N, CA, C and O atoms as CSV, one atom per row, in Angstrom:
chain,resi,resn,atom,element,x,y,z
A,1,MET,N,N,-17.058,14.842,-6.644
A,1,MET,CA,C,-15.979,14.863,-5.551
A,1,MET,C,C,-14.664,15.071,-6.502
A,1,MET,O,O,-14.561,14.359,-7.501
A,2,PHE,N,N,-13.843,15.861,-6.255
A,2,PHE,CA,C,-12.900,16.224,-7.208
A,2,PHE,C,C,-11.474,16.384,-6.344
A,2,PHE,O,O,-11.491,16.515,-5.120
A,3,ILE,N,N,-10.324,16.360,-7.072
A,3,ILE,CA,C,-9.352,16.782,-6.327
A,3,ILE,C,C,-8.264,17.630,-7.132
A,3,ILE,O,O,-7.965,17.294,-8.278
A,4,GLU,N,N,-7.689,18.714,-6.526
A,4,GLU,CA,C,-7.288,19.545,-7.281
A,4,GLU,C,C,-5.525,19.619,-6.973
A,4,GLU,O,O,-5.268,19.785,-5.781
A,5,ILE,N,N,-4.510,19.534,-7.748
A,5,ILE,CA,C,-3.292,19.477,-7.585
A,5,ILE,C,C,-2.839,20.855,-8.222
A,5,ILE,O,O,-3.244,21.341,-9.279
A,6,GLU,N,N,-1.785,21.442,-7.223
A,6,GLU,CA,C,-1.239,22.813,-7.289
A,6,GLU,C,C,0.009,22.911,-8.320
A,6,GLU,O,O,0.215,23.780,-9.167
A,7,ASN,N,N,0.709,21.874,-8.031
A,7,ASN,CA,C,2.197,22.280,-8.720
A,7,ASN,C,C,2.577,20.977,-8.876
A,7,ASN,O,O,1.782,20.128,-8.472
A,8,THR,N,N,3.936,20.505,-9.527
A,8,THR,CA,C,4.569,19.261,-9.849
A,8,THR,C,C,5.569,18.748,-9.026
A,8,THR,O,O,6.466,17.968,-9.347
A,9,VAL,N,N,5.275,19.405,-7.598
A,9,VAL,CA,C,6.539,19.188,-6.533
A,9,VAL,C,C,6.168,17.875,-6.140
A,9,VAL,O,O,4.977,17.565,-6.125
A,10,THR,N,N,7.271,16.875,-5.742
A,10,THR,CA,C,7.034,15.488,-5.181
A,10,THR,C,C,7.995,15.419,-4.151
A,10,THR,O,O,9.038,16.068,-4.073
A,11,LYS,N,N,7.514,14.500,-3.297
A,11,LYS,CA,C,8.385,13.865,-2.083
A,11,LYS,C,C,8.736,12.533,-2.062
A,11,LYS,O,O,7.876,11.743,-1.675
A,12,ASP,N,N,10.150,11.985,-2.499
A,12,ASP,CA,C,10.382,10.711,-2.285
A,12,ASP,C,C,10.688,10.262,-1.217
A,12,ASP,O,O,11.482,10.919,-0.544
A,13,ARG,N,N,10.114,8.859,-0.634
A,13,ARG,CA,C,10.646,8.110,0.460
A,13,ARG,C,C,10.455,6.681,0.211
A,13,ARG,O,O,9.854,6.197,-0.748
A,14,SER,N,N,11.049,6.028,1.205
A,14,SER,CA,C,10.862,4.760,1.219
A,14,SER,C,C,10.481,4.173,2.490
A,14,SER,O,O,10.791,4.914,3.423
A,15,VAL,N,N,9.821,2.919,2.908
A,15,VAL,CA,C,9.061,2.419,3.931
A,15,VAL,C,C,9.758,0.738,3.831
A,15,VAL,O,O,10.024,0.139,2.789
A,16,THR,N,N,9.920,0.297,5.082
A,16,THR,CA,C,10.138,-1.277,4.956
A,16,THR,C,C,8.880,-1.981,5.533
A,16,THR,O,O,8.475,-1.552,6.614
A,17,SER,N,N,8.274,-2.910,5.003
A,17,SER,CA,C,7.204,-3.880,5.188
A,17,SER,C,C,7.431,-4.633,6.757
A,17,SER,O,O,8.348,-5.424,6.974
A,18,ARG,N,N,6.512,-4.259,7.680
A,18,ARG,CA,C,6.729,-5.202,8.711
A,18,ARG,C,C,6.479,-6.637,8.674
A,18,ARG,O,O,7.069,-7.512,9.308
A,19,ARG,N,N,5.553,-6.751,7.871
A,19,ARG,CA,C,5.314,-8.524,7.711
A,19,ARG,C,C,6.425,-9.052,7.071
A,19,ARG,O,O,7.099,-9.971,7.535
A,20,SER,N,N,6.687,-8.348,5.740
A,20,SER,CA,C,7.855,-9.229,4.640
A,20,SER,C,C,9.132,-8.739,5.026
A,20,SER,O,O,10.054,-9.548,4.928
A,21,GLY,N,N,9.463,-7.324,5.544
A,21,GLY,CA,C,10.763,-7.152,5.627
A,21,GLY,C,C,11.154,-6.281,4.169
A,21,GLY,O,O,12.186,-5.612,4.113
A,22,GLU,N,N,10.245,-6.375,3.067
A,22,GLU,CA,C,10.280,-5.787,1.822
A,22,GLU,C,C,10.781,-4.127,1.803
A,22,GLU,O,O,10.333,-3.298,2.596
A,23,LEU,N,N,11.596,-3.881,0.952
A,23,LEU,CA,C,11.484,-2.386,0.938
A,23,LEU,C,C,10.884,-1.832,-0.184
A,23,LEU,O,O,11.093,-2.327,-1.292
A,24,PHE,N,N,9.979,-0.620,0.001
A,24,PHE,CA,C,8.866,-0.033,-1.127
A,24,PHE,C,C,9.494,1.495,-1.021
A,24,PHE,O,O,9.875,2.025,0.023
A,25,PHE,N,N,9.515,2.116,-2.427
A,25,PHE,CA,C,9.981,3.199,-2.646
A,25,PHE,C,C,8.583,3.908,-3.317
A,25,PHE,O,O,7.931,3.452,-4.255
A,26,ILE,N,N,8.303,5.242,-2.504
A,26,ILE,CA,C,6.990,6.127,-2.682
A,26,ILE,C,C,7.415,7.455,-3.335
A,26,ILE,O,O,8.401,8.169,-3.153
A,27,ARG,N,N,6.492,7.541,-4.048
A,27,ARG,CA,C,6.668,9.176,-4.485
A,27,ARG,C,C,5.326,9.695,-4.246
A,27,ARG,O,O,4.345,9.021,-4.558
A,28,GLU,N,N,5.221,10.814,-3.731
A,28,GLU,CA,C,3.831,11.536,-3.212
A,28,GLU,C,C,4.016,12.931,-3.719
A,28,GLU,O,O,5.045,13.570,-3.940
A,29,GLN,N,N,2.686,13.253,-3.853
A,29,GLN,CA,C,2.446,14.631,-4.309
A,29,GLN,C,C,1.181,15.369,-3.352
A,29,GLN,O,O,0.243,14.759,-2.840
A,30,LYS,N,N,1.395,16.578,-3.285
A,30,LYS,CA,C,0.105,17.216,-2.274
A,30,LYS,C,C,-1.236,17.489,-3.265
A,30,LYS,O,O,-1.160,17.968,-4.396
A,31,ALA,N,N,-2.138,17.191,-2.775
A,31,ALA,CA,C,-3.380,17.532,-3.118
A,31,ALA,C,C,-4.369,18.119,-2.024
A,31,ALA,O,O,-4.215,18.204,-0.806
A,32,ASN,N,N,-5.571,18.549,-2.938
A,32,ASN,CA,C,-6.612,19.090,-2.459
A,32,ASN,C,C,-7.788,18.423,-2.544
A,32,ASN,O,O,-8.331,18.510,-3.645
A,33,LEU,N,N,-8.586,17.510,-1.367
A,33,LEU,CA,C,-9.986,17.112,-1.912
A,33,LEU,C,C,-11.272,18.200,-1.690
A,33,LEU,O,O,-11.200,19.087,-0.840
A,34,PHE,N,N,-11.866,18.107,-2.129
A,34,PHE,CA,C,-13.103,18.961,-2.539
A,34,PHE,C,C,-14.248,18.081,-2.426
A,34,PHE,O,O,-14.475,17.226,-3.283
A,35,THR,N,N,-15.035,18.265,-1.327
A,35,THR,CA,C,-16.496,17.368,-1.083
A,35,THR,C,C,-17.412,18.565,-1.185
A,35,THR,O,O,-17.129,19.754,-1.035
A,36,GLU,N,N,-18.744,17.916,-1.516
A,36,GLU,CA,C,-20.214,18.661,-1.192
A,36,GLU,C,C,-20.314,19.058,0.304
A,36,GLU,O,O,-20.841,20.118,0.640
A,37,ALA,N,N,-19.837,18.252,1.117
A,37,ALA,CA,C,-20.074,18.385,2.526
A,37,ALA,C,C,-19.149,19.441,3.273
A,37,ALA,O,O,-19.419,20.025,4.323
A,38,SER,N,N,-18.142,19.543,2.598
A,38,SER,CA,C,-17.016,20.542,3.152
A,38,SER,C,C,-16.836,22.112,2.421
A,38,SER,O,O,-16.697,22.334,1.218
A,39,LYS,N,N,-16.871,22.853,3.250
A,39,LYS,CA,C,-16.518,24.457,2.825
A,39,LYS,C,C,-15.418,24.559,2.403
A,39,LYS,O,O,-15.319,25.081,1.292
A,40,TYR,N,N,-14.355,24.180,2.995
A,40,TYR,CA,C,-12.958,23.800,2.598
A,40,TYR,C,C,-12.242,22.851,2.178
A,40,TYR,O,O,-12.316,21.903,2.959
A,41,PRO,N,N,-11.482,22.624,1.181
A,41,PRO,CA,C,-10.871,21.318,0.693
A,41,PRO,C,C,-10.033,20.892,1.953
A,41,PRO,O,O,-9.508,21.653,2.766
A,42,ASP,N,N,-10.016,19.518,1.949
A,42,ASP,CA,C,-9.113,18.762,2.663
A,42,ASP,C,C,-7.775,18.363,2.059
A,42,ASP,O,O,-7.757,17.693,1.027
A,43,LYS,N,N,-6.570,18.778,2.707
A,43,LYS,CA,C,-5.300,18.542,2.124
A,43,LYS,C,C,-4.741,17.005,2.484
A,43,LYS,O,O,-4.757,16.533,3.621
A,44,PHE,N,N,-4.223,16.290,1.242
A,44,PHE,CA,C,-3.665,15.151,1.631
A,44,PHE,C,C,-2.665,14.748,0.608
A,44,PHE,O,O,-2.625,15.473,-0.386
A,45,LEU,N,N,-1.664,13.506,0.662
A,45,LEU,CA,C,-0.787,13.353,0.040
A,45,LEU,C,C,-1.428,12.291,-1.092
A,45,LEU,O,O,-2.263,11.464,-0.726
A,46,ILE,N,N,-1.042,12.355,-2.317
A,46,ILE,CA,C,-1.415,11.186,-2.869
A,46,ILE,C,C,-0.197,10.481,-3.556
A,46,ILE,O,O,0.660,11.173,-4.105
A,47,ASN,N,N,-0.104,9.092,-3.536
A,47,ASN,CA,C,1.003,8.317,-3.940
A,47,ASN,C,C,0.787,8.291,-5.562
A,47,ASN,O,O,-0.159,7.860,-6.220
A,48,VAL,N,N,1.986,8.897,-5.956
A,48,VAL,CA,C,2.146,9.064,-7.350
A,48,VAL,C,C,2.678,7.552,-7.793
A,48,VAL,O,O,2.140,6.903,-8.690
A,49,SER,N,N,3.720,7.137,-7.089
A,49,SER,CA,C,4.357,5.726,-7.450
A,49,SER,C,C,4.565,5.110,-6.038
A,49,SER,O,O,5.057,5.668,-5.057
A,50,PHE,N,N,4.077,3.815,-6.142
A,50,PHE,CA,C,4.250,2.821,-4.679
A,50,PHE,C,C,4.864,1.404,-5.332
A,50,PHE,O,O,4.173,0.519,-5.839
A,51,THR,N,N,6.287,1.396,-5.204
A,51,THR,CA,C,6.848,0.000,-5.911
A,51,THR,C,C,7.866,-0.305,-5.298
A,51,THR,O,O,8.496,0.588,-4.732
A,52,SER,N,N,8.301,-1.639,-5.242
A,52,SER,CA,C,9.349,-2.196,-4.752
A,52,SER,C,C,10.706,-2.209,-5.788
A,52,SER,O,O,11.607,-3.042,-5.887
A,53,ASN,N,N,10.498,-1.099,-6.423
A,53,ASN,CA,C,11.720,-0.770,-7.415
A,53,ASN,C,C,12.018,0.744,-7.479
A,53,ASN,O,O,11.342,1.691,-7.883
A,54,GLU,N,N,13.210,0.661,-6.962
A,54,GLU,CA,C,13.369,2.152,-6.774
A,54,GLU,C,C,13.454,2.947,-8.290
A,54,GLU,O,O,12.934,4.059,-8.386
A,55,SER,N,N,14.090,2.366,-9.393
A,55,SER,CA,C,14.239,2.871,-10.540
A,55,SER,C,C,12.859,3.278,-11.457
A,55,SER,O,O,12.701,4.099,-12.360
A,56,GLU,N,N,12.126,2.510,-10.932
A,56,GLU,CA,C,10.309,2.719,-11.691
A,56,GLU,C,C,10.015,3.854,-10.798
A,56,GLU,O,O,9.641,4.860,-11.400
A,57,ARG,N,N,10.097,3.961,-9.373
A,57,ARG,CA,C,9.552,5.348,-8.760
A,57,ARG,C,C,10.053,6.430,-9.248
A,57,ARG,O,O,9.354,7.411,-9.501
A,58,ASN,N,N,11.876,6.366,-9.522
A,58,ASN,CA,C,12.338,7.606,-9.875
A,58,ASN,C,C,11.955,7.958,-11.317
A,58,ASN,O,O,11.990,9.126,-11.704
A,59,ALA,N,N,11.539,6.806,-12.220
A,59,ALA,CA,C,11.247,7.395,-13.396
A,59,ALA,C,C,9.555,7.855,-13.391
A,59,ALA,O,O,9.146,8.136,-14.518
A,60,SER,N,N,8.663,7.954,-12.424
A,60,SER,CA,C,7.165,8.167,-12.420
A,60,SER,C,C,7.206,9.711,-12.526
A,60,SER,O,O,8.066,10.450,-12.046
A,61,LYS,N,N,6.253,10.014,-13.155
A,61,LYS,CA,C,6.123,11.521,-13.468
A,61,LYS,C,C,4.831,12.405,-12.501
A,61,LYS,O,O,3.720,11.967,-12.202
A,62,PRO,N,N,5.269,13.404,-12.253
A,62,PRO,CA,C,4.119,13.541,-11.278
A,62,PRO,C,C,2.775,14.148,-12.008
A,62,PRO,O,O,2.809,14.578,-13.161
A,63,ILE,N,N,1.626,14.131,-11.224
A,63,ILE,CA,C,0.326,14.530,-11.626
A,63,ILE,C,C,0.486,15.910,-11.936
A,63,ILE,O,O,0.792,16.828,-11.176
A,64,ASN,N,N,0.140,15.940,-13.631
A,64,ASN,CA,C,-0.108,17.675,-13.807
A,64,ASN,C,C,-1.088,18.603,-13.148
A,64,ASN,O,O,-2.258,18.258,-12.985
A,65,PRO,N,N,-0.593,19.884,-12.730
A,65,PRO,CA,C,-1.407,20.653,-12.071
A,65,PRO,C,C,-2.941,20.873,-12.687
A,65,PRO,O,O,-3.093,21.076,-13.891
A,66,GLY,N,N,-3.839,20.828,-11.946
A,66,GLY,CA,C,-5.316,20.770,-12.363
A,66,GLY,C,C,-6.316,20.148,-11.625
A,66,GLY,O,O,-5.991,19.506,-10.626
A,67,ARG,N,N,-7.505,20.238,-11.966
A,67,ARG,CA,C,-8.548,19.526,-11.176
A,67,ARG,C,C,-8.973,18.372,-11.691
A,67,ARG,O,O,-8.846,18.251,-12.910
A,68,TYR,N,N,-9.448,17.482,-11.083
A,68,TYR,CA,C,-9.573,15.967,-11.510
A,68,TYR,C,C,-10.642,15.278,-10.837
A,68,TYR,O,O,-10.554,15.099,-9.622
A,69,LEU,N,N,-11.722,14.838,-11.536
A,69,LEU,CA,C,-12.839,14.148,-10.946
A,69,LEU,C,C,-12.452,12.819,-10.421
A,69,LEU,O,O,-11.489,12.285,-10.970
A,70,LEU,N,N,-13.083,12.145,-9.378
A,70,LEU,CA,C,-12.591,11.053,-8.625
A,70,LEU,C,C,-14.139,10.022,-8.959
A,70,LEU,O,O,-15.182,10.055,-8.306
A,71,THR,N,N,-13.870,9.283,-10.007
A,71,THR,CA,C,-14.975,8.464,-10.083
A,71,THR,C,C,-14.601,7.142,-9.539
A,71,THR,O,O,-13.435,6.970,-9.184
A,72,ASP,N,N,-15.562,6.087,-9.423
A,72,ASP,CA,C,-15.555,5.205,-8.703
A,72,ASP,C,C,-14.565,4.140,-8.961
A,72,ASP,O,O,-14.420,3.237,-8.136
A,73,ASP,N,N,-13.903,4.184,-10.007
A,73,ASP,CA,C,-12.869,3.384,-10.941
A,73,ASP,C,C,-11.371,3.901,-10.509
A,73,ASP,O,O,-10.309,3.294,-10.640
A,74,ALA,N,N,-11.541,4.851,-10.104
A,74,ALA,CA,C,-10.197,5.526,-9.390
A,74,ALA,C,C,-9.768,4.808,-7.966
A,74,ALA,O,O,-8.614,4.679,-7.557
A,75,PHE,N,N,-10.725,4.464,-7.449
A,75,PHE,CA,C,-10.594,3.747,-6.142
A,75,PHE,C,C,-10.072,2.596,-5.979
A,75,PHE,O,O,-10.581,1.880,-6.841
A,76,TYR,N,N,-9.098,1.801,-5.157
A,76,TYR,CA,C,-8.903,0.260,-5.087
A,76,TYR,C,C,-8.561,0.081,-3.760
A,76,TYR,O,O,-8.174,1.062,-3.124
A,77,ILE,N,N,-8.643,-1.091,-3.191
A,77,ILE,CA,C,-8.114,-1.432,-1.923
A,77,ILE,C,C,-6.921,-2.190,-2.080
A,77,ILE,O,O,-6.963,-3.235,-2.730
A,78,ASN,N,N,-5.452,-1.637,-1.364
A,78,ASN,CA,C,-4.440,-2.179,-1.509
A,78,ASN,C,C,-4.232,-3.565,-0.692
A,78,ASN,O,O,-5.118,-3.997,0.045
A,79,ASN,N,N,-3.156,-4.141,-0.856
A,79,ASN,CA,C,-2.754,-5.325,-0.096
A,79,ASN,C,C,-2.986,-5.090,1.225
A,79,ASN,O,O,-3.451,-6.095,1.763
A,80,ASN,N,N,-2.850,-4.176,1.957
A,80,ASN,CA,C,-2.976,-3.822,3.261
A,80,ASN,C,C,-4.624,-3.555,3.766
A,80,ASN,O,O,-4.963,-3.246,4.908
A,81,ASN,N,N,-5.333,-3.720,2.847
A,81,ASN,CA,C,-6.750,-3.658,2.891
A,81,ASN,C,C,-7.061,-1.890,3.198
A,81,ASN,O,O,-7.910,-1.504,4.001
A,82,GLN,N,N,-6.244,-1.037,2.433
A,82,GLN,CA,C,-6.457,0.121,2.721
A,82,GLN,C,C,-7.018,0.886,1.418
A,82,GLN,O,O,-6.510,0.671,0.317
A,83,LEU,N,N,-8.027,1.737,1.580
A,83,LEU,CA,C,-8.424,2.382,0.247
A,83,LEU,C,C,-7.447,3.548,-0.019
A,83,LEU,O,O,-7.014,4.346,0.813
A,84,ASN,N,N,-7.111,3.474,-1.706
A,84,ASN,CA,C,-6.324,4.153,-2.380
A,84,ASN,C,C,-6.832,4.827,-3.467
A,84,ASN,O,O,-7.946,4.568,-3.921
A,85,VAL,N,N,-5.915,5.891,-4.038
A,85,VAL,CA,C,-6.580,6.436,-5.393
A,85,VAL,C,C,-5.336,5.911,-6.285
A,85,VAL,O,O,-4.157,5.954,-5.934
A,86,ASN,N,N,-5.817,5.424,-7.469
A,86,ASN,CA,C,-4.950,5.087,-8.794
A,86,ASN,C,C,-5.009,6.605,-9.675
A,86,ASN,O,O,-5.974,6.948,-10.357
A,87,PRO,N,N,-3.779,7.393,-9.493
A,87,PRO,CA,C,-3.556,8.540,-10.380
A,87,PRO,C,C,-3.870,8.116,-11.921
A,87,PRO,O,O,-4.278,9.018,-12.654
A,88,ALA,N,N,-3.742,7.077,-12.357
A,88,ALA,CA,C,-3.593,6.959,-13.715
A,88,ALA,C,C,-5.416,6.720,-13.910
A,88,ALA,O,O,-5.865,6.526,-15.039
A,89,ARG,N,N,-6.070,6.749,-13.044
A,89,ARG,CA,C,-7.571,7.011,-13.056
A,89,ARG,C,C,-8.516,7.987,-12.942
A,89,ARG,O,O,-9.745,7.962,-12.865
A,90,LEU,N,N,-7.467,9.094,-12.949
A,90,LEU,CA,C,-8.144,10.603,-12.606
A,90,LEU,C,C,-8.477,10.896,-13.705
A,90,LEU,O,O,-7.755,10.656,-14.673
A,91,LYS,N,N,-9.802,11.557,-13.819
A,91,LYS,CA,C,-10.363,12.028,-15.245
A,91,LYS,C,C,-10.172,13.530,-15.215
A,91,LYS,O,O,-10.958,14.097,-14.456
A,92,PRO,N,N,-9.332,14.298,-15.848
A,92,PRO,CA,C,-9.525,15.747,-15.861
A,92,PRO,C,C,-10.601,16.543,-15.995
A,92,PRO,O,O,-11.324,16.277,-16.956
A,93,LEU,N,N,-10.943,17.524,-15.244
A,93,LEU,CA,C,-11.844,18.433,-15.138
A,93,LEU,C,C,-11.732,19.391,-16.410
A,93,LEU,O,O,-10.680,19.398,-17.049
A,94,LYS,N,N,-12.739,20.149,-16.760
A,94,LYS,CA,C,-12.663,21.096,-17.752
A,94,LYS,C,C,-12.781,22.304,-16.848
A,94,LYS,O,O,-13.231,22.294,-15.703
A,95,ALA,N,N,-12.262,23.465,-17.596
A,95,ALA,CA,C,-12.089,24.746,-16.742
A,95,ALA,C,C,-13.734,25.202,-16.401
A,95,ALA,O,O,-13.895,25.852,-15.369
A,96,ALA,N,N,-14.608,24.971,-17.003
A,96,ALA,CA,C,-15.916,25.479,-16.621
A,96,ALA,C,C,-16.823,24.698,-15.861
A,96,ALA,O,O,-17.962,25.075,-15.586
A,97,GLU,N,N,-16.236,23.407,-15.452
A,97,GLU,CA,C,-17.037,22.365,-14.379
A,97,GLU,C,C,-16.499,23.054,-13.148
A,97,GLU,O,O,-16.809,22.647,-12.028
């Protein structure tokens, strides 16, 4: 299983936690998920940054275009018990793969 990033365009947004009222700042980037079970990729948004600090979000860099292997250590469960991908743990695929 791998993802592909086509460009460096990101979208910034903010959300307020219903539980705590805390404001979070998010930077998202479009990606395509390729699996063996599907003929075509699934499009999704990957969080490049999810933080309570707006300056930290604004300083985050987009993921470089390319294909990245999704290994087990790229996944984690967040504070809301949701499955997420850690962009720092994506493994670039070589062109021949």
